N, C-alpha and C positions, 0 to 999 in steps of 0.2 A: 296396904299401900302398893306392894309389888303386884298384887292381883289387879288393882286399878290401873297401874301403868301398863300391864300386859294387855288389858282390855282396850286401853287407849291406843296402843301400838297397832292392835288388830284393826281397829276402826280406821286408823290413818292409812293402813296398807290398802284398804279398799276404796279410798276416797278419790273422787275426781278432782284433780288439782288445778283446774281452770280457775284462775283468780279474777274476780271482777273488781275493778278499781273502786266502784261505788260501795261494795261490801267492805273493802279495806277502810275506806273513809268513814263508813258507818260505825265500824268497830272502834275507830279513834274517838268518835263523838260519844260513844258509850262510856268513856272514862277509863278504858283499858290503859295499862302502862305504856308510855311512848318508847318505841324502839329506835334503833339507829336510822332506819329508812322511813319511819312514819312521817317525820317532818318533811322529808323530801317528796313524799307522795301526796302531801296535803295540798300542793299547788294545782292549779288547773292545767291539764295537759295542753301543750302547744302543738306538738307534732301528731300527724296521722300516720306517716310513714317516712321516717328520717332517712332510710336507705336510698330514697330517690335523689337525695342531695349529695350522695357520695360519688367519687369519680368512677368507681367500679360498676355503677349501675348503667345498664344499656337501655335507654328509653325506647318506646315504641314509635316515637316521632322525633326527628332532629330538625328544629327550625333553622332556616337559613343555610342548610347544607344539601338541599335537593339536587343542585347541579353536580356536586361531587359524588353524591350517592348514585345518581343516575348514570354517571360516567363509569363508576365501578361496576354497576349492574350490567351495562352494555358490554363490558369487557369479559365479565365472569359468566355471562349467559352461555358462552361457548361450552362450559363444563356440563350444562344440562343437555347439550347435544352430543355429549361424549367426545368433544374435541378438547384440545389443549388451550386454555385461556392464556393470553399474553401476561407476562410478568408485569407487576405494577409497583412503582415507587411513589409513596405518598409523603409530601413534605408539608411542614407548617410548624409554627411556634407552639410551645406548650399551651394546652387549653383551647386549641382551635377546633376540637372535635374529630381529630384524625382517627384515634383508636375507637371511639364510640361509633363513628360512621362505618368504619371497616368491620367492626363486630356486628353491627346492625345488618349490613349487607350479607355477611357470612351466615348469620342466623336465618335470614330469608333464603339464602342459597341452599342451605341444608334442608330447611323445611320444604322448599319446592322440589328438591331432589327426591325426598321421601314421597311426595305427592305423585311424582311421575315415575317412581321406582328407578331412578338413575343413581348409581353408586357415586356419591360425592362426599368427601370428608374435608373439613377445614380444621387445621391444627394451629392453635395460637401459642406463640412462645415470646416471653418478655426477655429480650437479650440483655437487659440491665441485670437480671437475676441469673439467667442461663447464658453466661457470657463467654463460653469457650466452644471451640469446634466439637470437642468430645461430648460436652453436655448437651449441645443442641442435637447432635446426631443420635446420642443415646436416648434422649427424650422422644425424638421422632420414631426411632426404632421400636421402643417399648410400646408406644401408642399403637402402632400398626400391628405389632405382634399380638397385642391384646384384641384388636379388631379381628385379626385373622383367626384367633382362637375362638372368638364368638361365632364367626362364620362357620368354622369347622363343626362346632357343637350343634349349630342349627342344621347344617347339612347332614350330619350323622343322624339326627333325630328324623329328618325327612327320609333318609335311606332306610333306616330301621323300620319305619312305618310302611314304606313301599315294599320292602322285602317280606314283611308279615302279610301284607295284602296279596302279594304275588304267590306266596305259598298256598293260599286258599284259592286264588283264581289267577292263573298265569296270564290271562288276557289283559290284566291291568297294565302289563308292560308294553302293550301296543302304544306306539307314539312316544315312547321314552327312549333314552339312549341305551337301554339294557334289553338283552334278549333272554337273560336267565338270572335267577337269584344269585348264582355264583358270581356273576359280574358285579352285582351290587355289593356283595361281601368283599370282593377284591378292592373296590373303590373305598369302602369303609376302612379296610386295613391300611390303604395308602394315606387316607386322611388321619388316621390314628398315628401313623408313623410321622407324618408332617408335624402334627401337634406336639409330639414328644421331642422333636428336634428344635422346636421354637424356644430357644434359650433367651431369657431377658438379658439385656445388657446391664452390667453393673455400672455404678456411677463413676468408678475409677478402675484402672487396672488393665484394660484391654488396649492393644495397639489401635491407633485411630483408623487404620485401613480396615481392620476387622469390624470395627463399629460401623463404618460406612457401608461395608458389604452386607452386614446384617440388616441395616436400614434399607438398602437397595432391595434385598431379597424380600423383606417384609412388605414394602410398599408395592412390589410387583407381583405379590402372591396371587391376588385376584384382580379382576378388572375394576378400576376405580379412577376417579379424578381426585388428586390430593392437592389442596390449596394450603400452602404453608405461609402463615402470617408471622413475620418477624418484626415485632415492635421494638423500638429503640435499636434499629439495625446498625446504626453507627457505632454503638457501644461494642457490638460483636466485632466489627471491623477494626476498631481501635485496639481491642485487646488481643484478638486472634488473627488479624489479617483477613484477606479476602478468599482464603482457600475454601471455606465453607460455602460461600456464595458461588464460587467457581464450580464446585462439585454439584451443588443443587441446581444451578442454572443450566448445566450441560447434561444432566442425567437423562433427559427425555430421549436422547438419541440412542440410548442403550436399553430402555425399558420395552418390554414386550406387551404387557397387559395394561399398565397404568400410565397416567400422564400427571406431571407435577407442574404446578404453577406457584410462583412466589409473590407475596405482597410484602414489600418492605416499607416500614414506617419510621420516619426520622424527623427530629427537630432541627437537624443541621442541613441546610440547603446545599452545602458545598462538600458533603462527605464523599460524594462520588468522584470528586477530583483526585482522591487518593487511591482509587480502585485501579486494578489492572484494566487496560482498555478493552480486553476481551470480556471481562466480567461486566464492565460498565455497559457495553453494547447489548449483551444478552439479558442483563438484569433490568435495565431501564427501558423496556420496550414501550411502556406507557407511563407517563408521569402525571400526577394530580397534585396541585398545590392548594392548600387550605389557608386562605387569608385570615388575619386576625378579625375578631368580631368588633364592631363598634358598640357604643353605649346603648343605642336603641335595640340592636340585635341581642345584646346580653340581657336587656330588660325583657324581651320576648321569651328568651330561654328560661330565665328565672321565674317569670309568670307561669310558664307552662309547667315547670317542676313544682312550684309552690302550690298549685291547685291540688296536687296529689300529696305533697309532703306535709302540709299544715292543716290544722283545723280551720273551719270557716271563720273569717274575721280575726284571725290570729296575727295578721300583719298590719301595721299602720301604713298609710298611703305612701310615705316617703322612704320606706325600707328598701323596696326593690330598686327604685331609681338610684338610691345612694350606693347600694351594692354594685350595681351596674357601672356607676361612675367610677368607683374605686378600682374595679377590675379593668375598666377600659384604659386606665392609666398604666396598667401592667400588661401592655401589648395585647389587649383584648382577650384576656385569659378567662374562659368560661369556668375552668376548674377553680380558679381563685374566687370568682363570683359565687359559685356554689358553696365553697368552704366558708366564705363570709356569711352567707345567708344561714347556713347550718349552725355555725358558731354563734351567731347573733341569737338564733332560736334557743340554743342551749343556755346561753347567758340569761335570757329572759326566763327560762324555766327555773334557773337557780335563784333568780330574784323573786320568783313566784308572781311575776307580772301577768296581767291578763292578755297582753299583746306584745309583740316585738316592736321596738321603737327605733328611731334614728340613733338614740344614745347607745342602744345595744349593738348596732352596726359599728359605731365608732370604737366601742370597747373591743369588739371582735377584730377589727382591723389592727388594733394595737396588740392584741393577744396573738394573732396569727404571725405578725411580724416578729414578735418576741420568740414564739415557738420556732420560727425559721432560724433565727439567730442562734438559739440554744442548740438546735440540731446540727447546724453547720459547725459551730465552735466545738461541740462535743466530739465530732468525728474528725477534727483536724489531726494531722500527725503531730507527734510530740514536739518536734523542732518548731513547727508553726505555732503551737501553743505557747512555747517559751518566748518567741518573738512577740506574740500578742500580749503575753503577761508583762513583758518588759515595757510595752507601750502603756498598759494600764497603770503600772507602778509609777511611771513618769507623770502621767496625768493626775494621778491621785495625790502626788506631792507638788502639784501646782505648776508643772512644766507645760507650757502650751506651745503649739506648733513644733512638736518634737522633731529632731532631725535624725538621720540614719545613724550617725556616729553615736549619739546619745543612746539610741535603742541598742546598738551593738555592745556598748559598754555594760549595760544592765543585763543584756542577754548572756554575755560571757560569765557574769557573776552567777546568774541562775544556773547555767550549765555546770559550774563548779559545785554549786549547792547539791545538785542531784546526780553529779558525776556523769553527765552526758557529754558526748563529743561536741566540740565547739566548731561550728561551720565558719567558713571565711566570710568576711564582710560582704563580698559580692553575692554570695549565696543567700545571706540574710536579706540583702536588698531585693533579691528575686522573691523571697518568701513574703516580704512586705507588699510587693506588686501583686502576688496571688491573693493576699488578704484584701487588697484594694479591689481586685476583680470580684471577689465574693461579697463586697459591700460592707465588710466588717470595719475597715479603716478607710480614711480618705488620704491618699498620698499625692501631693502636688509637687512637681519639680519647680524650684525657684532659683533665681540667680543671686549669688552673693558677691557679685562684682568680681574684683580681683581674687577673691577667695574661692571662686568656682561656683558650681551648681550643686544643690543638695535637694533631698526630698523633705518636705515638711509634712508631718504625719499627725493625724488626729483621729480619734475614735468616731465611728459612725453608728455605734450601738450603745445601749445602756451600760454604764460602767459596772454597776454593782451586780446586775444579773450575769453579765459576761464573766466577771471575776469569780462569781460563785460556781459557774459551769467549769471554769478552768481548775478551780480548787477541788472539784469533785474528782479530778484525775489524781490517783493515789500518789504519783511522783511529785506533781506540782503542789498538792495539798500539804506536803511535808516541808515546803520552803518557808522559812521565817521571813517576815516582812523586811525588805531591803530598802533602806533609805537611799534613793538614787544619788550617785555622785555625778553631778552635771558639770561638764567641762565649760570653760568660758565660751560664750557664744558670740559669734560675729554678726552684728546687725548692721545692715547698710542704712 
């Protein structure tokens, strides 16, 4: 038996593991024992390339964004002439194609720069993730340090080959910058010294001035045009102020070899109102606005992606129009439309259906909305969770049109249960307003006549699913069910 197992292992070690789905299904038909994934594989595949429907995918063509793309190209073409392109600010709501268009233009810029042997580098930073001045500068510094090291290695290889050839035939140095092999060796030594001094920036620990100087030296080491794309730029300004933008937008006046251009992308059309006027004037040299898509434009985008994403005849006729209609209600959000189409396809596969139908789209709409609620609720601060839990407890015990005072009474009891600090009623009212802005509750100010004004609060999300998310928090999960004590209510 051991010998048989050893032989089997050796055979497996040399096997080509490219799996054919038809072979898998054939093995199933042969009567082999069903495993965990066999049943899932038995359905007809719906997708050809699901990645095409993800927000991270940059398509080769962007319908209905030619005007914006061409404007970006006319600004950035200066980089291919070795000049400094104007800084660009791109505005538009979520899902209007800002990032996809900017990345598309950047890819074309880098491809063309290689074609014409013009040194041009585009560096993309998501400021929602890299959200401090230190992290932005450190990421930029390390990127250009790495590029410089690659340049030095390539140059050292060229010089080594030139020195070898010159030792055999000194005439090969004619027309070069060198008169003798000794000069080549001197430049090689300088390059080796430069490379040894290129210390990567740690993600924490250095003074910000040192990080900035390291980035400055790295970007200016060789001649190049550097285009820095700052996505969600408003998040960087919100957390770290406008010092980063001030430094980046003014550094060209001090650079000797390189030129730097900034592309800022924002969902907030008013974020520049909070910038220093000097930063605003230098940063917003060119502005491009991306309007929301309408239902017909969304339909074109989905049709374009679906041709690559799905198997032929995998979609019923009403799927794409319905996805486009749902997304058009969300401010023309193409990202939402693509998520809907992808999720509908996944639900169809789970049902082992032969095609994606209108019913799958409607289920996908409900699922995406619930997933959004779950994520928002899960990431709420503890105090906001306690306020929301108080509203849920009141509604579960039959109280409708809950007012702020009733929420505050239950909230205080919850704080006592988990030994949390009790906020003032005014602060709790502010938290309710924040939950209203997130779409989790609906809070309406109503007049009670001589008794004043109050907020009537009701849940805007599924009560059971929301309660389950809150109870997944270890602190709130330990709370025993509290039967609400509801004060007498004044009804006009």
